[in-house]
MARVEXBA-10022 format. One record per residue (C-alpha): x negated, y negated, z negated; residue number from 0. Coordinates in Angstrom, 3 decimals, decimal comma. Example, Ala and Ser with C-alpha at 12.3 -4.5 7.8 and 13.67 -1.06 7.14 Angstrom:
! residues 2
<node><X>-12,300</X><Y>4,500</Y><Z>-7,800</Z><nr>0</nr></node>
<node><X>-13,670</X><Y>1,060</Y><Z>-7,140</Z><nr>1</nr></node>
! end
This chain:
! residues 253
<node><X>-30,165</X><Y>6,100</Y><Z>-192,451</Z><nr>0</nr></node>
<node><X>-28,098</X><Y>3,348</Y><Z>-190,842</Z><nr>1</nr></node>
<node><X>-24,983</X><Y>1,751</Y><Z>-192,286</Z><nr>2</nr></node>
<node><X>-21,753</X><Y>1,061</Y><Z>-190,460</Z><nr>3</nr></node>
<node><X>-20,827</X><Y>-2,584</Y><Z>-190,849</Z><nr>4</nr></node>
<node><X>-17,437</X><Y>-3,025</Y><Z>-192,562</Z><nr>5</nr></node>
<node><X>-14,553</X><Y>-3,222</Y><Z>-190,079</Z><nr>6</nr></node>
<node><X>-16,745</X><Y>-1,699</Y><Z>-187,362</Z><nr>7</nr></node>
<node><X>-16,495</X><Y>1,788</Y><Z>-185,868</Z><nr>8</nr></node>
<node><X>-18,581</X><Y>4,178</Y><Z>-183,828</Z><nr>9</nr></node>
<node><X>-16,750</X><Y>5,387</Y><Z>-180,728</Z><nr>10</nr></node>
<node><X>-17,441</X><Y>8,589</Y><Z>-178,792</Z><nr>11</nr></node>
<node><X>-16,079</X><Y>9,514</Y><Z>-175,360</Z><nr>12</nr></node>
<node><X>-17,250</X><Y>11,631</Y><Z>-172,453</Z><nr>13</nr></node>
<node><X>-16,551</X><Y>13,357</Y><Z>-169,150</Z><nr>14</nr></node>
<node><X>-15,101</X><Y>10,707</Y><Z>-166,856</Z><nr>15</nr></node>
<node><X>-16,413</X><Y>12,476</Y><Z>-163,724</Z><nr>16</nr></node>
<node><X>-16,020</X><Y>9,323</Y><Z>-161,687</Z><nr>17</nr></node>
<node><X>-16,070</X><Y>10,032</Y><Z>-157,965</Z><nr>18</nr></node>
<node><X>-13,995</X><Y>13,222</Y><Z>-158,239</Z><nr>19</nr></node>
<node><X>-11,856</X><Y>14,469</Y><Z>-156,685</Z><nr>20</nr></node>
<node><X>-11,641</X><Y>11,421</Y><Z>-154,383</Z><nr>21</nr></node>
<node><X>-12,042</X><Y>7,650</Y><Z>-154,466</Z><nr>22</nr></node>
<node><X>-8,382</X><Y>6,853</Y><Z>-155,141</Z><nr>23</nr></node>
<node><X>-8,006</X><Y>9,161</Y><Z>-158,146</Z><nr>24</nr></node>
<node><X>-11,423</X><Y>8,153</Y><Z>-159,480</Z><nr>25</nr></node>
<node><X>-10,531</X><Y>4,464</Y><Z>-159,284</Z><nr>26</nr></node>
<node><X>-7,406</X><Y>4,964</Y><Z>-161,398</Z><nr>27</nr></node>
<node><X>-9,490</X><Y>6,794</Y><Z>-164,004</Z><nr>28</nr></node>
<node><X>-12,244</X><Y>4,174</Y><Z>-163,910</Z><nr>29</nr></node>
<node><X>-9,759</X><Y>1,389</Y><Z>-164,578</Z><nr>30</nr></node>
<node><X>-8,421</X><Y>3,279</Y><Z>-167,611</Z><nr>31</nr></node>
<node><X>-11,923</X><Y>3,717</Y><Z>-169,022</Z><nr>32</nr></node>
<node><X>-12,662</X><Y>0,022</Y><Z>-168,487</Z><nr>33</nr></node>
<node><X>-9,390</X><Y>-0,974</Y><Z>-170,169</Z><nr>34</nr></node>
<node><X>-10,268</X><Y>1,224</Y><Z>-173,139</Z><nr>35</nr></node>
<node><X>-13,760</X><Y>-0,263</Y><Z>-173,465</Z><nr>36</nr></node>
<node><X>-12,263</X><Y>-3,743</Y><Z>-173,308</Z><nr>37</nr></node>
<node><X>-9,774</X><Y>-2,816</Y><Z>-176,044</Z><nr>38</nr></node>
<node><X>-12,403</X><Y>-1,543</Y><Z>-178,499</Z><nr>39</nr></node>
<node><X>-15,075</X><Y>-4,175</Y><Z>-177,945</Z><nr>40</nr></node>
<node><X>-14,083</X><Y>-6,265</Y><Z>-180,957</Z><nr>41</nr></node>
<node><X>-14,545</X><Y>-3,519</Y><Z>-183,543</Z><nr>42</nr></node>
<node><X>-17,155</X><Y>-1,343</Y><Z>-181,804</Z><nr>43</nr></node>
<node><X>-20,394</X><Y>-1,047</Y><Z>-183,739</Z><nr>44</nr></node>
<node><X>-21,775</X><Y>1,596</Y><Z>-181,377</Z><nr>45</nr></node>
<node><X>-20,274</X><Y>3,210</Y><Z>-178,285</Z><nr>46</nr></node>
<node><X>-21,544</X><Y>6,663</Y><Z>-177,304</Z><nr>47</nr></node>
<node><X>-20,772</X><Y>8,010</Y><Z>-173,843</Z><nr>48</nr></node>
<node><X>-21,655</X><Y>11,664</Y><Z>-174,193</Z><nr>49</nr></node>
<node><X>-22,329</X><Y>12,777</Y><Z>-170,622</Z><nr>50</nr></node>
<node><X>-20,774</X><Y>13,241</Y><Z>-167,198</Z><nr>51</nr></node>
<node><X>-19,864</X><Y>9,626</Y><Z>-166,610</Z><nr>52</nr></node>
<node><X>-20,134</X><Y>10,478</Y><Z>-162,931</Z><nr>53</nr></node>
<node><X>-19,334</X><Y>13,630</Y><Z>-161,027</Z><nr>54</nr></node>
<node><X>-22,696</X><Y>13,084</Y><Z>-159,367</Z><nr>55</nr></node>
<node><X>-25,461</X><Y>10,573</Y><Z>-159,957</Z><nr>56</nr></node>
<node><X>-28,981</X><Y>10,426</Y><Z>-158,577</Z><nr>57</nr></node>
<node><X>-31,309</X><Y>7,453</Y><Z>-158,821</Z><nr>58</nr></node>
<node><X>-33,312</X><Y>7,250</Y><Z>-155,621</Z><nr>59</nr></node>
<node><X>-36,289</X><Y>4,903</Y><Z>-155,736</Z><nr>60</nr></node>
<node><X>-34,346</X><Y>2,025</Y><Z>-154,149</Z><nr>61</nr></node>
<node><X>-30,781</X><Y>3,390</Y><Z>-154,044</Z><nr>62</nr></node>
<node><X>-28,069</X><Y>4,403</Y><Z>-156,496</Z><nr>63</nr></node>
<node><X>-24,660</X><Y>5,844</Y><Z>-155,502</Z><nr>64</nr></node>
<node><X>-22,264</X><Y>3,131</Y><Z>-154,421</Z><nr>65</nr></node>
<node><X>-19,097</X><Y>2,331</Y><Z>-156,346</Z><nr>66</nr></node>
<node><X>-18,250</X><Y>2,268</Y><Z>-160,059</Z><nr>67</nr></node>
<node><X>-18,720</X><Y>-1,520</Y><Z>-160,180</Z><nr>68</nr></node>
<node><X>-15,890</X><Y>-2,005</Y><Z>-162,667</Z><nr>69</nr></node>
<node><X>-17,420</X><Y>0,349</Y><Z>-165,205</Z><nr>70</nr></node>
<node><X>-21,003</X><Y>-0,799</Y><Z>-164,672</Z><nr>71</nr></node>
<node><X>-19,897</X><Y>-4,422</Y><Z>-164,943</Z><nr>72</nr></node>
<node><X>-18,012</X><Y>-3,741</Y><Z>-168,176</Z><nr>73</nr></node>
<node><X>-21,010</X><Y>-1,926</Y><Z>-169,675</Z><nr>74</nr></node>
<node><X>-23,228</X><Y>-4,879</Y><Z>-168,762</Z><nr>75</nr></node>
<node><X>-20,739</X><Y>-7,258</Y><Z>-170,385</Z><nr>76</nr></node>
<node><X>-20,700</X><Y>-5,187</Y><Z>-173,581</Z><nr>77</nr></node>
<node><X>-24,471</X><Y>-4,950</Y><Z>-173,931</Z><nr>78</nr></node>
<node><X>-24,965</X><Y>-8,610</Y><Z>-172,978</Z><nr>79</nr></node>
<node><X>-22,616</X><Y>-9,525</Y><Z>-175,833</Z><nr>80</nr></node>
<node><X>-24,729</X><Y>-7,516</Y><Z>-178,271</Z><nr>81</nr></node>
<node><X>-22,673</X><Y>-4,313</Y><Z>-178,506</Z><nr>82</nr></node>
<node><X>-24,787</X><Y>-1,179</Y><Z>-178,879</Z><nr>83</nr></node>
<node><X>-23,961</X><Y>1,268</Y><Z>-176,060</Z><nr>84</nr></node>
<node><X>-25,764</X><Y>4,595</Y><Z>-175,728</Z><nr>85</nr></node>
<node><X>-25,486</X><Y>7,288</Y><Z>-173,060</Z><nr>86</nr></node>
<node><X>-26,223</X><Y>10,994</Y><Z>-172,900</Z><nr>87</nr></node>
<node><X>-26,799</X><Y>12,662</Y><Z>-169,580</Z><nr>88</nr></node>
<node><X>-24,468</X><Y>15,498</Y><Z>-168,628</Z><nr>89</nr></node>
<node><X>-24,823</X><Y>18,366</Y><Z>-166,221</Z><nr>90</nr></node>
<node><X>-23,300</X><Y>16,278</Y><Z>-163,408</Z><nr>91</nr></node>
<node><X>-25,373</X><Y>13,133</Y><Z>-163,955</Z><nr>92</nr></node>
<node><X>-28,630</X><Y>14,468</Y><Z>-165,361</Z><nr>93</nr></node>
<node><X>-30,758</X><Y>12,641</Y><Z>-162,786</Z><nr>94</nr></node>
<node><X>-30,898</X><Y>9,311</Y><Z>-164,573</Z><nr>95</nr></node>
<node><X>-34,355</X><Y>7,789</Y><Z>-164,542</Z><nr>96</nr></node>
<node><X>-34,340</X><Y>4,181</Y><Z>-165,657</Z><nr>97</nr></node>
<node><X>-31,473</X><Y>2,336</Y><Z>-163,968</Z><nr>98</nr></node>
<node><X>-29,250</X><Y>2,214</Y><Z>-167,067</Z><nr>99</nr></node>
<node><X>-32,139</X><Y>1,151</Y><Z>-169,282</Z><nr>100</nr></node>
<node><X>-33,404</X><Y>-1,547</Y><Z>-166,909</Z><nr>101</nr></node>
<node><X>-30,136</X><Y>-2,965</Y><Z>-165,564</Z><nr>102</nr></node>
<node><X>-27,744</X><Y>-2,403</Y><Z>-168,477</Z><nr>103</nr></node>
<node><X>-30,054</X><Y>-2,254</Y><Z>-171,518</Z><nr>104</nr></node>
<node><X>-28,542</X><Y>1,135</Y><Z>-172,418</Z><nr>105</nr></node>
<node><X>-30,741</X><Y>3,896</Y><Z>-173,890</Z><nr>106</nr></node>
<node><X>-30,242</X><Y>7,249</Y><Z>-172,191</Z><nr>107</nr></node>
<node><X>-30,722</X><Y>10,526</Y><Z>-174,064</Z><nr>108</nr></node>
<node><X>-31,683</X><Y>13,658</Y><Z>-172,151</Z><nr>109</nr></node>
<node><X>-31,395</X><Y>16,060</Y><Z>-175,096</Z><nr>110</nr></node>
<node><X>-29,184</X><Y>16,386</Y><Z>-178,209</Z><nr>111</nr></node>
<node><X>-30,014</X><Y>13,874</Y><Z>-180,928</Z><nr>112</nr></node>
<node><X>-29,594</X><Y>13,633</Y><Z>-184,692</Z><nr>113</nr></node>
<node><X>-28,289</X><Y>10,435</Y><Z>-186,295</Z><nr>114</nr></node>
<node><X>-27,261</X><Y>9,450</Y><Z>-189,813</Z><nr>115</nr></node>
<node><X>-24,756</X><Y>6,769</Y><Z>-190,789</Z><nr>116</nr></node>
<node><X>-23,353</X><Y>6,165</Y><Z>-194,265</Z><nr>117</nr></node>
<node><X>-24,989</X><Y>9,399</Y><Z>-195,509</Z><nr>118</nr></node>
<node><X>-23,192</X><Y>11,421</Y><Z>-192,809</Z><nr>119</nr></node>
<node><X>-25,396</X><Y>13,444</Y><Z>-190,452</Z><nr>120</nr></node>
<node><X>-24,424</X><Y>13,737</Y><Z>-186,788</Z><nr>121</nr></node>
<node><X>-25,704</X><Y>16,144</Y><Z>-184,158</Z><nr>122</nr></node>
<node><X>-24,718</X><Y>14,773</Y><Z>-180,739</Z><nr>123</nr></node>
<node><X>-25,222</X><Y>16,125</Y><Z>-177,231</Z><nr>124</nr></node>
<node><X>-23,380</X><Y>16,781</Y><Z>-173,997</Z><nr>125</nr></node>
<node><X>-23,197</X><Y>20,521</Y><Z>-174,662</Z><nr>126</nr></node>
<node><X>-24,138</X><Y>22,105</Y><Z>-171,338</Z><nr>127</nr></node>
<node><X>-26,363</X><Y>25,165</Y><Z>-171,475</Z><nr>128</nr></node>
<node><X>-26,060</X><Y>25,577</Y><Z>-175,247</Z><nr>129</nr></node>
<node><X>-24,953</X><Y>28,716</Y><Z>-177,039</Z><nr>130</nr></node>
<node><X>-24,776</X><Y>32,269</Y><Z>-175,708</Z><nr>131</nr></node>
<node><X>-24,146</X><Y>33,373</Y><Z>-172,132</Z><nr>132</nr></node>
<node><X>-23,973</X><Y>31,293</Y><Z>-168,934</Z><nr>133</nr></node>
<node><X>-27,431</X><Y>32,497</Y><Z>-167,940</Z><nr>134</nr></node>
<node><X>-26,947</X><Y>31,513</Y><Z>-164,300</Z><nr>135</nr></node>
<node><X>-26,398</X><Y>27,873</Y><Z>-165,189</Z><nr>136</nr></node>
<node><X>-29,252</X><Y>27,875</Y><Z>-167,702</Z><nr>137</nr></node>
<node><X>-31,580</X><Y>29,037</Y><Z>-164,927</Z><nr>138</nr></node>
<node><X>-30,280</X><Y>26,342</Y><Z>-162,559</Z><nr>139</nr></node>
<node><X>-30,632</X><Y>23,725</Y><Z>-165,292</Z><nr>140</nr></node>
<node><X>-34,352</X><Y>24,458</Y><Z>-165,535</Z><nr>141</nr></node>
<node><X>-34,639</X><Y>23,946</Y><Z>-161,778</Z><nr>142</nr></node>
<node><X>-32,593</X><Y>20,730</Y><Z>-161,813</Z><nr>143</nr></node>
<node><X>-34,661</X><Y>19,318</Y><Z>-164,697</Z><nr>144</nr></node>
<node><X>-37,959</X><Y>20,157</Y><Z>-162,987</Z><nr>145</nr></node>
<node><X>-39,674</X><Y>16,894</Y><Z>-161,886</Z><nr>146</nr></node>
<node><X>-40,917</X><Y>18,408</Y><Z>-158,614</Z><nr>147</nr></node>
<node><X>-37,438</X><Y>19,675</Y><Z>-157,707</Z><nr>148</nr></node>
<node><X>-35,994</X><Y>16,241</Y><Z>-158,480</Z><nr>149</nr></node>
<node><X>-38,632</X><Y>14,621</Y><Z>-156,274</Z><nr>150</nr></node>
<node><X>-37,897</X><Y>17,125</Y><Z>-153,499</Z><nr>151</nr></node>
<node><X>-34,184</X><Y>16,329</Y><Z>-153,622</Z><nr>152</nr></node>
<node><X>-35,053</X><Y>12,633</Y><Z>-153,435</Z><nr>153</nr></node>
<node><X>-36,681</X><Y>13,173</Y><Z>-150,061</Z><nr>154</nr></node>
<node><X>-33,276</X><Y>13,923</Y><Z>-148,558</Z><nr>155</nr></node>
<node><X>-31,428</X><Y>11,007</Y><Z>-147,017</Z><nr>156</nr></node>
<node><X>-28,749</X><Y>9,866</Y><Z>-149,518</Z><nr>157</nr></node>
<node><X>-25,974</X><Y>10,781</Y><Z>-147,061</Z><nr>158</nr></node>
<node><X>-27,184</X><Y>14,384</Y><Z>-147,011</Z><nr>159</nr></node>
<node><X>-28,209</X><Y>14,556</Y><Z>-150,663</Z><nr>160</nr></node>
<node><X>-24,998</X><Y>13,115</Y><Z>-152,113</Z><nr>161</nr></node>
<node><X>-22,887</X><Y>15,143</Y><Z>-149,686</Z><nr>162</nr></node>
<node><X>-24,623</X><Y>18,350</Y><Z>-150,733</Z><nr>163</nr></node>
<node><X>-24,289</X><Y>17,525</Y><Z>-154,427</Z><nr>164</nr></node>
<node><X>-20,567</X><Y>16,754</Y><Z>-154,084</Z><nr>165</nr></node>
<node><X>-20,038</X><Y>20,095</Y><Z>-152,342</Z><nr>166</nr></node>
<node><X>-21,632</X><Y>22,060</Y><Z>-155,187</Z><nr>167</nr></node>
<node><X>-19,772</X><Y>19,965</Y><Z>-157,763</Z><nr>168</nr></node>
<node><X>-16,443</X><Y>20,953</Y><Z>-156,175</Z><nr>169</nr></node>
<node><X>-17,507</X><Y>24,603</Y><Z>-156,187</Z><nr>170</nr></node>
<node><X>-18,374</X><Y>24,347</Y><Z>-159,875</Z><nr>171</nr></node>
<node><X>-14,894</X><Y>23,018</Y><Z>-160,728</Z><nr>172</nr></node>
<node><X>-13,250</X><Y>25,763</Y><Z>-158,664</Z><nr>173</nr></node>
<node><X>-15,231</X><Y>28,393</Y><Z>-160,557</Z><nr>174</nr></node>
<node><X>-14,218</X><Y>26,932</Y><Z>-163,924</Z><nr>175</nr></node>
<node><X>-10,551</X><Y>27,025</Y><Z>-162,944</Z><nr>176</nr></node>
<node><X>-8,169</X><Y>26,777</Y><Z>-165,896</Z><nr>177</nr></node>
<node><X>-10,694</X><Y>27,878</Y><Z>-168,528</Z><nr>178</nr></node>
<node><X>-10,878</X><Y>24,379</Y><Z>-170,018</Z><nr>179</nr></node>
<node><X>-7,128</X><Y>24,121</Y><Z>-170,676</Z><nr>180</nr></node>
<node><X>-7,013</X><Y>26,416</Y><Z>-173,705</Z><nr>181</nr></node>
<node><X>-8,827</X><Y>27,040</Y><Z>-176,976</Z><nr>182</nr></node>
<node><X>-10,639</X><Y>30,337</Y><Z>-176,427</Z><nr>183</nr></node>
<node><X>-10,914</X><Y>31,351</Y><Z>-180,063</Z><nr>184</nr></node>
<node><X>-13,612</X><Y>30,893</Y><Z>-182,681</Z><nr>185</nr></node>
<node><X>-15,592</X><Y>33,922</Y><Z>-181,498</Z><nr>186</nr></node>
<node><X>-15,540</X><Y>32,880</Y><Z>-177,815</Z><nr>187</nr></node>
<node><X>-16,073</X><Y>29,130</Y><Z>-177,982</Z><nr>188</nr></node>
<node><X>-19,795</X><Y>29,053</Y><Z>-177,217</Z><nr>189</nr></node>
<node><X>-20,341</X><Y>25,616</Y><Z>-178,741</Z><nr>190</nr></node>
<node><X>-18,804</X><Y>26,777</Y><Z>-182,015</Z><nr>191</nr></node>
<node><X>-21,190</X><Y>29,736</Y><Z>-181,962</Z><nr>192</nr></node>
<node><X>-24,083</X><Y>27,356</Y><Z>-181,239</Z><nr>193</nr></node>
<node><X>-23,062</X><Y>25,032</Y><Z>-184,085</Z><nr>194</nr></node>
<node><X>-22,892</X><Y>27,894</Y><Z>-186,565</Z><nr>195</nr></node>
<node><X>-26,377</X><Y>28,991</Y><Z>-185,565</Z><nr>196</nr></node>
<node><X>-27,714</X><Y>25,469</Y><Z>-186,121</Z><nr>197</nr></node>
<node><X>-26,024</X><Y>25,219</Y><Z>-189,500</Z><nr>198</nr></node>
<node><X>-27,957</X><Y>28,246</Y><Z>-190,698</Z><nr>199</nr></node>
<node><X>-31,110</X><Y>26,121</Y><Z>-190,436</Z><nr>200</nr></node>
<node><X>-29,918</X><Y>22,610</Y><Z>-191,231</Z><nr>201</nr></node>
<node><X>-26,775</X><Y>20,878</Y><Z>-192,446</Z><nr>202</nr></node>
<node><X>-24,748</X><Y>18,395</Y><Z>-190,393</Z><nr>203</nr></node>
<node><X>-21,454</X><Y>16,724</Y><Z>-191,187</Z><nr>204</nr></node>
<node><X>-20,309</X><Y>16,261</Y><Z>-187,602</Z><nr>205</nr></node>
<node><X>-21,434</X><Y>18,062</Y><Z>-184,457</Z><nr>206</nr></node>
<node><X>-20,155</X><Y>16,124</Y><Z>-181,459</Z><nr>207</nr></node>
<node><X>-20,138</X><Y>17,327</Y><Z>-177,859</Z><nr>208</nr></node>
<node><X>-18,477</X><Y>16,788</Y><Z>-174,506</Z><nr>209</nr></node>
<node><X>-18,634</X><Y>19,100</Y><Z>-171,474</Z><nr>210</nr></node>
<node><X>-15,848</X><Y>21,416</Y><Z>-172,638</Z><nr>211</nr></node>
<node><X>-13,018</X><Y>19,189</Y><Z>-171,252</Z><nr>212</nr></node>
<node><X>-10,775</X><Y>20,303</Y><Z>-174,096</Z><nr>213</nr></node>
<node><X>-10,389</X><Y>18,201</Y><Z>-177,278</Z><nr>214</nr></node>
<node><X>-11,282</X><Y>20,237</Y><Z>-180,367</Z><nr>215</nr></node>
<node><X>-11,671</X><Y>19,349</Y><Z>-184,044</Z><nr>216</nr></node>
<node><X>-12,810</X><Y>22,538</Y><Z>-185,763</Z><nr>217</nr></node>
<node><X>-13,849</X><Y>23,032</Y><Z>-189,379</Z><nr>218</nr></node>
<node><X>-17,112</X><Y>24,996</Y><Z>-189,394</Z><nr>219</nr></node>
<node><X>-17,518</X><Y>25,102</Y><Z>-193,183</Z><nr>220</nr></node>
<node><X>-16,588</X><Y>23,001</Y><Z>-196,194</Z><nr>221</nr></node>
<node><X>-18,835</X><Y>20,154</Y><Z>-195,057</Z><nr>222</nr></node>
<node><X>-19,223</X><Y>20,464</Y><Z>-191,287</Z><nr>223</nr></node>
<node><X>-16,911</X><Y>19,880</Y><Z>-188,338</Z><nr>224</nr></node>
<node><X>-17,336</X><Y>20,520</Y><Z>-184,641</Z><nr>225</nr></node>
<node><X>-15,712</X><Y>17,825</Y><Z>-182,513</Z><nr>226</nr></node>
<node><X>-15,345</X><Y>18,161</Y><Z>-178,768</Z><nr>227</nr></node>
<node><X>-14,351</X><Y>14,936</Y><Z>-177,082</Z><nr>228</nr></node>
<node><X>-12,222</X><Y>16,398</Y><Z>-174,301</Z><nr>229</nr></node>
<node><X>-12,220</X><Y>14,408</Y><Z>-171,064</Z><nr>230</nr></node>
<node><X>-10,792</X><Y>11,459</Y><Z>-169,156</Z><nr>231</nr></node>
<node><X>-9,470</X><Y>13,533</Y><Z>-166,275</Z><nr>232</nr></node>
<node><X>-6,474</X><Y>15,056</Y><Z>-168,022</Z><nr>233</nr></node>
<node><X>-6,650</X><Y>14,424</Y><Z>-171,778</Z><nr>234</nr></node>
<node><X>-7,923</X><Y>10,822</Y><Z>-172,182</Z><nr>235</nr></node>
<node><X>-9,305</X><Y>11,636</Y><Z>-175,616</Z><nr>236</nr></node>
<node><X>-12,044</X><Y>10,072</Y><Z>-177,713</Z><nr>237</nr></node>
<node><X>-13,291</X><Y>10,072</Y><Z>-181,300</Z><nr>238</nr></node>
<node><X>-14,020</X><Y>7,313</Y><Z>-183,792</Z><nr>239</nr></node>
<node><X>-15,996</X><Y>7,157</Y><Z>-187,039</Z><nr>240</nr></node>
<node><X>-15,228</X><Y>4,332</Y><Z>-189,470</Z><nr>241</nr></node>
<node><X>-18,054</X><Y>5,029</Y><Z>-191,884</Z><nr>242</nr></node>
<node><X>-16,100</X><Y>7,679</Y><Z>-193,771</Z><nr>243</nr></node>
<node><X>-13,648</X><Y>9,462</Y><Z>-191,498</Z><nr>244</nr></node>
<node><X>-14,094</X><Y>11,021</Y><Z>-188,066</Z><nr>245</nr></node>
<node><X>-10,934</X><Y>11,331</Y><Z>-185,960</Z><nr>246</nr></node>
<node><X>-9,904</X><Y>12,439</Y><Z>-182,478</Z><nr>247</nr></node>
<node><X>-7,478</X><Y>10,158</Y><Z>-180,632</Z><nr>248</nr></node>
<node><X>-5,560</X><Y>10,014</Y><Z>-177,359</Z><nr>249</nr></node>
<node><X>-5,812</X><Y>6,779</Y><Z>-175,362</Z><nr>250</nr></node>
<node><X>-2,368</X><Y>5,731</Y><Z>-174,221</Z><nr>251</nr></node>
<node><X>-2,523</X><Y>2,565</Y><Z>-172,181</Z><nr>252</nr></node>
! end
């Protein structure tokens, strides 16, 4: 068990989808994220970015997607100053393979993780492919995570590979439509269903996810809460834990 230093907080945010829908809109969003990170740096004990930083990311052997220099520079500044930053991959940026660790000194998690601070247990993950249904994506996820398939994609020239990935990313957003603008109900929110299944085996105080693009703070039982972090496309929401309390917030610059 780790302890949160007095006057320090753990921050959680996710789903920036930088690069979408175009450079101009992405740049505005990137600047807001950077301003937020700059604002919290003095009281941040740990910063978790819980997936989908980018709308697409693939680390070729000698190439990474261009852009995002403001965010990458800010993350480097934070870690160089001793602030603990940790990243989870999402379904849009799952092809991370060492760049963040080597260049930014940021650990990258590829699966949900369990942490404990101040006797509070956290289950943290991006949230894609968990819970019932969505069998088509779960099948594709196995393909995308397959090392040979990742190598095969890497043989494409970046112009073709990134172009193809951006096309499918747009199609994915079109398919989702307005589904992420409303709470679907306890019996239809698949991450709530997933959390309840986990709680039958083990107890957690906070179960924190992204991916859903809709901020949710839901009481699962007398001890456990499900917190979805929303996004930085429309909601600009994040969560903080001060050692005792976990809260959702809206960033208003």
